[in-house]
N, C-alpha and C positions, 0 to 999 in steps of 0.2 A: 052568695057569689060562688063561682067555681073555685076549687082549691088550687087552680093553676091560672091565676089572673094577674095581669099586669096593668097598673094604673098609670095612664099618661097625665103628667102635671107639668105646669109651666106657666110663665107670666103671659100677659096679653101680646098678641102679635108676633109670637115666636113660631107660628106655623103648625101648632098642635092640631087645630081642627082640620086643616088640609091633609095632614099626615093620617088622621084618624079616618077622614072620609075615603082616603085611598085604601085604607085597610077594610073598610066596609065594602067597597067594591070588590076587593079580593075575596071577601067572605061570600058576596053574592055570586061570584063566579064559581065557587065551590059548593053551593048550597045543596046541590043534588047528591054530593058525594058522602055527606055524613049527616046523621040525625041529631038534632038538637031542639030544645023546647023554644017557644016564643021568646025573642030577644028584645030588651029595651032598646030604644033608639041610641043610647050612649054605650051600648055594649056591643062588641064585635067578636065572634068566635073564629079565629083564623087557623086555617090548616098549616101544619109544620111541613115544609117541603121534604119529600122523602122519595128519591127515585127508586128505591128498593121495591116499593110497592108495585109499580109497573112490572118489574122483573119477576116478582112473585106471581102477579096475575098471569103473565105469559106462560110460566112454568105450570101453573095449575091448569090452564086452558089446555095445554098439550098433554100433560100427564093424565088428566081426567077425561080427555077427549070431549071437551065442551065446545059448543058452536060459537060461543063468544067469550069475552073476558069476564071474569068475576068482578063485582064491584070493589073499588079501592076506597078504603076508609082511613084517612090519615089521623095522625095525633093532632090535637089542637091546643092553642093557647088562647086564653080569653083576654082581650084588651078592653079596658074601661076608659072612656074619655071623661076626665074629672074637671069640674068647673074650674075656670082660671082663678089664680090667686094674686092677691095684692099684700103688700106689707102690712102686718097687723093681723094676719089671718088667725093666729094663735089666740088672739084676744077677741075673735068674732068679727073682725072687720071684713066688709064685703060678704062674700058667701062663706066666710072662714069655717064656721062650725059644720056646714054641709060638706065643705071641701075636706076637712079633716076626718069626718065620719067615713066618707067614701074611700079615703086612702086607708083607713084602719082595716078595711075589708079585703084589700087586695094582698096578694102574695108578694109582689115585687113593685117597686116604684121605678117608673121610666121618666127621667127628666127631659123635656124637650127644651133645647136652648137655641138661641138665634145665632148663627155664624154666617148669615147671607147679608147682602147689601141691596137694599131697595128703597130708593128715596120716596116711593109712593106708600110704604108701609111704615106707619109711625112707630118708633121705638120708645117705649115708655119707661124712663127712669133708669135704663141700664146701658152700659157701654161695651160690654163684651161678653162672650159665652160664659166665662168663670163667674162674672157678676150675676148673670141669670141664675146659674146653678146655686150660688152662695145665698141668694135671696130666698129661694124656696127651701134650701137645706137648712138655713137659720130658722125659718118659720117652724119647721118640723122639729128641730132641736128644742126650741122655745116651748113648743107644745108638749114635748116629752118631759121637760122641766115642770111645767104646770101640772101634768099628770102624776109625776112623782111627789111633788109637794102636797097634792091633794090626798094621796095615799098615806103620806106621813101624818097629816092632820087626823086622818081616821085611825091612826095607829096601826095601820095595816103593814106588817113587816114582810109580807110575801112580794117582794119587788121583782122576782124572776117571772112572774105570771103577768106582769103589766103589758098591755098592748102598745109597746113603744115603737115609733117609726124607726128608730136606730137599729132595731132588730131585722128589719126588712132588707133583702138584697136590693141593690140599685143598678139601674142602666142609665146611660146619658146619651141622648140622640142629639147630634149636631145638625142642624138644619142649614145646609151649606148652599152656595151658589151652583148652578148647573155646570159651570166651567171648572169646578173643583171636584166633580165627581170622580174623575179618573185618579185623583190624588187622595181619595177617601182613606186609604190605610195610613198614609202619612199623617193626615190630620188626626186620625184616631190615636196614633202613637204620641203625637205632640200634646194634645189636650188631655190624654190620660194622665200624663205627667203633672199637667197644670191642675187638674181635678183631684190628683191624689188617688187615682183609681187603677185598677188593672186595665190593660189594653183591651181585654175581651169585654169590658163593661161599657166601652164607648163605641158608638156607631155613627159614622158620618153618612147622612143621606141628604138628597134634595127633595123636599116635600113637593115642590112643583113638578119635578120630573116623575115622582111616584104617582101623583095625581093624572099626569098624562099617560103613563104606562097602564094605569088601571083602565083606561078607556080603549086599550088595544087588544087585539087577539094575540095568541101566543106567539106566532111567527113574527108579528110585527113588533112585539116586545123585545124578542131576541135581536131583531135587527137594530132597534133602537138603542139597546144597551151595548151592542157592538160599536155603534157609532160613538157612543160615549166612552168607549174604551174599558168596559166592565163586563163581567160575566153574569153576576146575579144582581138582582134588583135590591134596593135598599131595605124594602119590606121583608124580603127573604132573609136578609142578614140580621134584621132587628128580631125576627121570629126565632131564628137559630140561636142567637146570642142570648135571648130571653130564656130559651129552653135550658142552655147551659148554665146561665146565672141561677136558675131555679134548682139546679142540681138533678136534672131529669135526664132519664134515657127512655128508649122505647124497645120493647120486644115485639115480635111479629107473630101473628097467627095466619094460616093459609089454608084455605079450602074452597070448595065449590060455591059455598054461600057468599064469601067475601074474603079478601086479603085486607089485613087490618093492623095499624100500628097502635099499640097500647102504652100509655104513659105511666111510668113508675119513677119513684125516687131511686137514685143510684144506691146500691148495696141492698136492694129489696131481695128477700128470699123468695123461692118458688111458690111457696104456699101463699104468701102475701100477694105476689103477682097474680095468682089464679083468682084472687078475690077481686081484682080489678075488672075482671070479665063478668063475674057474678058472685055475690057474697057466699051462695051455697058452695061454689068451687073451693073456697078457702076452707070452709067447715068440713067438706067431704073429700078433701084432697088425698089422692093416693100416691101419684107420682107425676113427673113431667117428663115427656119425651122431648129432647132438645137436640136441634141440629144447627150448626153454623150456617149463617146466611149463604156465604159463598158455596159451601158444600151442597146446600139445598138447590141452589140455581144451577151449579155446574152439573149435578147429577140428576136433575129433572124431577125433583119432588120427593114425597114421602117414601113411595114404594122402592125406588132404586136406592135411596139413602139407607133404608132399613136393610136391603139386601147387601149393601156394601158395608154395612157396620158403622155408618156415619151418624146414626142416632144413638144418643145417650139416654139412659134412664136415670133420672135425678130425683132425689128426695126432697123433703120438706126444707132443708137448710141450704139447698143449692142457691148461690147468689147469681141472680139473673144478670146477663151481660147485654150491652146495647147490640141490638141486631140478632139476638137469639131467635130462631124460629121454634115455636113451642106448641105442642099438643097436650093438654092437661088431661090426665086420667082421674076421674073422680067417682066416688061411690054413690049409692042411691039413698 
């Protein structure tokens, strides 16, 4: 699986599948914008919203005297729809073993919990979002205990390398009613305290609204969101918060071939960042020409930025910052 993957987990009838299907529609809308291999039905590779790419494309078109805009290739996050859980999963109940094995492979865990009211959707064995969260969290904690005890029996003392669920960053998606969408930030703050999490780890969305948005064009989406009293869709906020929770940033490349956002961990140096483009770039790294995004746009691209002294020549140990526009110089 991708090194940047988020597993969607939850109990039955919390809206996980509705949310995931909306994510898949977002993927299909962007399918022409970025390359990827064939994807299994339960995996969605979703673009990270980044308005900077369009600005870069317009600058490159003008500075390079192109007839059209170069392709925009966004950074992506992989979402995995993991089979529903029941109590006793750590003992193999239901699809327990499969459920746990799939979660072990993802980078972060996204709990989907029910905070909507719908008499037509049966709510199985839970009474509130915190209970939803605690049931799944407890199963993962019990599975960790089983893993640790199994290693103790084998007299394996290297407990640091165990694939424990407690080591994975988590997000919680509150599936709320449509009428609560405008109050999403207030609900996020309230439930973050109840979950014992940071506010940035909780996202309130209405899966039903997201499914409806996925069927609309861009202009109609904006109008619908405006009617609801919000600017950004829930999916955009999930993707953005997932990116932050995973400790990721993006640097940018800009040329006639494409303008692109590349994903790296925060505090990555220039040589390692070059390796995300191609492994040879890391091995044959010479230097990185770096310019601030705002400078790049305001001064209309590479040529003017170089003439104005806005481009810095950075070495191996330079720590890349989010939004750096970079051109790597590599040997043969």
